[in-house]
C-alpha positions, 0 to 999 in steps of 0.5 A, spaced: 977 869 956 975 863 960 972 867 966 967 871 962 960 869 964 955 866 960 950 872 957 944 871 961 940 871 954 942 864 953 939 862 960 933 865 958 933 860 952 934 855 956 928 856 961 924 857 954 927 850 952 925 847 959 918 850 959 916 848 952 919 841 954 914 840 960 908 843 956 909 839 950 910 832 953 903 831 957 899 836 953 901 835 945 905 828 945 901 825 950 894 827 948 893 819 946 895 817 953 889 821 956 884 818 951 886 811 952 886 811 959 879 815 959 876 810 954 878 804 958 876 807 965 869 810 962 867 807 956 867 813 952 868 813 944 874 816 941 869 821 937 867 823 944 873 825 947 876 828 940 871 834 942 876 836 947 881 837 942 877 841 937 875 845 943 882 846 945 884 848 938 878 853 937 880 856 944 887 857 942 885 861 936 881 866 940 886 866 945 892 868 941 890 876 940 888 876 948 895 873 950 899 878 945 895 884 949 897 881 956 904 880 954 904 888 951 901 890 958 904 886 963 910 883 960 912 876 958 914 873 965 908 875 968 904 872 963 908 865 963 907 865 970 899 866 970 900 860 964 903 855 969 897 856 974 892 855 969 895 849 966 896 846 973 888 848 974 887 844 968 890 838 970 887 838 977 880 839 974 882 833 969 884 828 975 876 829 977 874 827 970 868 822 971 861 821 967 856 826 968 850 822 966 847 815 966 849 814 959 856 814 957 854 815 949 851 822 950 856 826 947 857 831 953 858 825 958 866 827 958 864 835 959 869 835 965 874 832 961 872 838 955 873 843 960 879 841 963 883 840 956 880 847 955 883 850 961 890 846 960 890 849 953 889 856 955 895 855 960 899 853 954 897 859 950 899 863 956 905 860 958 909 857 953 911 859 945 908 866 944 911 869 951 917 865 951 919 867 944 917 875 946 922 875 951 927 871 947 926 876 942 928 882 947 934 879 949 937 877 942 939 881 936 945 878 932 943 870 935 936 871 935 934 865 930 939 860 934 936 862 941 929 862 938 931 855 935 933 853 942 927 854 945 923 851 940 927 844 941 923 843 947 917 841 943 920 835 940 924 834 946 918 833 950 915 828 946 922 824 946 923 824 953 917 826 957 911 822 953 915 815 955 915 817 962 908 819 962 906 813 959 909 809 965 906 813 970 899 813 967 899 805 967 894 803 972 899 799 975 904 805 977 900 811 978 894 811 974 891 817 970 888 821 976 894 821 980 899 822 974 894 828 973 894 831 980 902 830 980 902 834 973 898 840 977 903 840 982 909 840 977 906 846 974 905 850 980 912 849 982 914 851 975 912 858 976 917 859 982 923 859 977 919 862 972 918 868 976 925 868 979 929 867 973 925 870 967 927 877 965 923 881 960 929 884 957 936 885 959 935 892 961 932 889 968 939 887 970 943 892 967 945 889 960 944 890 953 942 885 948 947 881 945 
């Protein structure tokens, strides 16, 4: 009884929780931290910077059907890994944010930030809740709701656990926003390794059946 191995589907749910935690902290919960840092450094207004979030939401609306198609064609694992690379690329670009004109009041002056945020949001669409939910669905029948809930907890956990760390790191006295963004890029590149190694699209890949 006590030597019975843990059903691998629960490991899948745990991986989804970890992915959603790492994504939600710097991308959703920590969004205001990036705005504060860029506003302080470059003098951009919040209205200018908020354009990035509008573009990100617009991109998300268009991306969802494409993500669904890619999951059907390539499987959730590959899409999740691709998403990690896009998210990493977005944070690398974010670290290079700088004014593109002599007048910081131009709406397009933070365009590098806009582009970076759109790439990050594309990575999030590809690499978090949609494909992880598809993979979890493949592993569970009886306890599907519980497994999906475990994965979804990551979005709240990221705000609770990651945002305070992020706020500390972004401080100019610690790493600053540029170096923090670079570090996040590296984190998401490294995250792709366990994602590819441990995520299985369905139980049949390792000779198991749904719960």
